SEROFI-538452 format. One line per 10 residues: number of its first residue (from 0); their letters; for each residue x negated, y negated, z of C-alpha. Coordinates in nm, 2 decimals, decimal comma. Example, Ala and Ser with C-alpha at 12.3 -4.5 7.8 and 13.67 -1.06 7.14 Angstrom:
2
0	as	-1,23 0,45 0,78  -1,37 0,11 0,71 .
REM end
This chain:
182
0	mskpskergl	-17,35 -7,98 13,22  -17,22 -7,87 12,89  -17,44 -7,78 12,59  -17,63 -8,07 12,44  -17,46 -8,23 12,14  -17,47 -8,55 11,96  -17,09 -8,56 11,98  -17,10 -8,54 12,36  -17,39 -8,78 12,39  -17,73 -8,70 12,51 .
10	tlvytgdgkg	-17,91 -8,78 12,84  -18,28 -8,86 12,80  -18,52 -8,91 13,08  -18,87 -9,07 13,05  -19,07 -9,02 13,37  -19,42 -8,97 13,50  -19,71 -9,18 13,60  -19,83 -9,27 13,25  -19,77 -9,59 13,06  -19,49 -9,59 12,80 .
20	kttasiglai	-19,16 -9,49 12,95  -18,99 -9,83 12,91  -19,17 -9,87 12,58  -19,03 -9,54 12,45  -18,68 -9,65 12,55  -18,72 -9,98 12,37  -18,82 -9,79 12,06  -18,50 -9,59 12,08  -18,30 -9,91 12,13  -18,45 -10,06 11,82 .
30	rafgrgkrvl	-18,39 -9,75 11,62  -18,03 -9,72 11,74  -17,96 -10,09 11,67  -18,11 -10,05 11,33  -17,85 -9,78 11,26  -17,57 -10,01 11,37  -17,53 -9,87 11,72  -17,42 -10,08 12,01  -17,71 -10,09 12,26  -17,74 -10,21 12,62 .
40	miqfikspqr	-18,04 -10,21 12,84  -18,00 -10,26 13,21  -18,32 -10,31 13,41  -18,31 -10,21 13,77  -18,64 -10,35 13,89  -18,74 -10,63 13,65  -18,62 -10,97 13,75  -18,48 -11,24 13,52  -18,71 -11,48 13,71  -19,00 -11,34 13,51 .
50	tygeklvfdk	-19,04 -11,34 13,13  -19,10 -11,00 12,96  -19,17 -10,95 12,59  -18,89 -10,70 12,54  -18,63 -10,95 12,67  -18,76 -11,21 12,42  -18,74 -10,98 12,12  -18,40 -10,83 12,23  -18,26 -11,18 12,25  -18,39 -11,25 11,90 .
60	lgiemvqkgi	-18,25 -10,93 11,76  -17,91 -10,95 11,94  -17,97 -10,64 12,16  -17,81 -10,69 12,50  -18,05 -10,67 12,80  -17,95 -10,74 13,16  -18,21 -10,77 13,43  -18,06 -10,69 13,77  -18,38 -10,64 13,97  -18,58 -10,87 14,19 .
70	gftwtktpee	-18,92 -10,72 14,14  -19,14 -10,46 14,32  -19,02 -10,34 14,66  -19,31 -10,51 14,83  -19,22 -10,85 14,69  -18,89 -10,90 14,88  -18,71 -10,77 15,19  -18,53 -10,44 15,20  -18,20 -10,62 15,24  -18,27 -10,83 14,92 .
80	hraalkeawt	-18,35 -10,51 14,73  -18,05 -10,32 14,86  -17,82 -10,61 14,76  -17,98 -10,62 14,41  -17,95 -10,24 14,37  -17,59 -10,24 14,48  -17,51 -10,51 14,22  -17,71 -10,33 13,95  -17,53 -10,00 14,02  -17,18 -10,16 14,03 .
90	ytkervmage	-17,25 -10,34 13,71  -17,39 -10,02 13,55  -17,08 -9,81 13,64  -16,85 -10,08 13,49  -17,05 -10,11 13,17  -17,09 -9,74 13,11  -16,73 -9,66 13,18  -16,61 -9,95 12,96  -16,73 -9,73 12,67  -16,84 -10,03 12,46 .
100	hdliildein	-17,19 -9,90 12,38  -17,34 -9,61 12,20  -17,67 -9,62 12,39  -17,73 -9,75 12,74  -18,07 -9,75 12,89  -18,11 -9,76 13,27  -18,46 -9,89 13,29  -18,65 -9,79 13,60  -18,35 -9,64 13,77  -18,57 -9,34 13,85 .
110	nalainsfsi	-18,80 -9,57 14,05  -18,50 -9,72 14,23  -18,37 -9,37 14,32  -18,71 -9,27 14,45  -18,74 -9,56 14,70  -18,80 -9,41 15,04  -18,94 -9,71 15,23  -18,58 -9,81 15,31  -18,23 -9,65 15,27  -18,06 -9,69 14,93 .
120	ddvlplqevi	-17,82 -9,39 14,95  -17,52 -9,61 15,02  -17,60 -9,87 14,74  -17,73 -9,64 14,47  -17,60 -9,29 14,56  -17,77 -9,01 14,37  -17,45 -8,81 14,34  -17,27 -9,11 14,17  -17,56 -9,13 13,92  -17,51 -8,75 13,84 .
130	dliahrpqgm	-17,13 -8,80 13,82  -17,17 -9,10 13,58  -17,40 -8,89 13,36  -17,14 -8,61 13,35  -16,83 -8,83 13,30  -16,96 -9,10 13,07  -16,75 -9,17 12,76  -16,77 -8,92 12,48  -17,06 -8,98 12,24  -17,25 -9,22 12,46 .
140	hlvltgrnan	-17,62 -9,16 12,50  -17,79 -9,25 12,83  -18,16 -9,31 12,88  -18,31 -9,31 13,24  -18,66 -9,43 13,27  -18,91 -9,46 13,56  -19,15 -9,27 13,77  -19,05 -8,99 14,00  -18,73 -8,88 13,83  -18,51 -8,70 14,08 .
150	sevikvadlv	-18,49 -8,32 14,03  -18,11 -8,34 14,01  -18,14 -8,60 13,73  -18,39 -8,38 13,55  -18,15 -8,08 13,59  -17,86 -8,26 13,41  -18,08 -8,42 13,14  -18,09 -8,30 12,78  -18,45 -8,42 12,73  -18,72 -8,50 12,98 .
160	sdvtvskhyy	-19,05 -8,64 12,87  -19,31 -8,66 13,14  -19,56 -8,93 13,05  -19,89 -8,85 13,20  -20,20 -9,07 13,24  -20,55 -8,95 13,14  -20,71 -9,29 13,17  -20,58 -9,64 13,25  -20,75 -9,98 13,24  -20,57 -10,07 13,57 .
170	degvpavmgi	-20,82 -9,84 13,73  -21,10 -10,06 13,60  -20,95 -10,37 13,74  -20,77 -10,50 13,43  -20,43 -10,65 13,54  -20,11 -10,65 13,33  -20,17 -10,78 12,98  -19,94 -11,02 12,80  -19,79 -10,83 12,50  -19,88 -10,49 12,65 .
180	el	-19,71 -10,49 13,00  -19,54 -10,83 13,00 .
REM end
């Protein structure tokens, strides 16, 4: 990869087991949009069958968000997930290479790349992700979120924030909270 520069566009990775990776990318999206930048968020795991607060506010603001996922890997069959990931990846390549956005967030793509309970290499090839990062349109910033960022993704990133957890209410039995996780 070449030297980081705002002219080339930056690649930012938010990873780790702590809470706040998607939230950080949403903050960037709002900041960029506020500065007149064209923003797109593609969600690889979250499904349009469920309502999320970020989707509601993005719709109100006019920030484009596309949910291509079908939920957690244990909620559907591997075949259903593979089909959704293939569609999400095809869509992502088209939208990135179209060059119509200044900032594109690939939300939870790291989680998708880390799936090991079934094969995803043929529907979401790591090398294609690396190539897309390297050959995206000039000036486009990419953000990749999700746990377990691949070491090859980390290597080509300009910024990697590892969000750690010191304490979490999930461990005390508190489920997802409306307005915090949903």
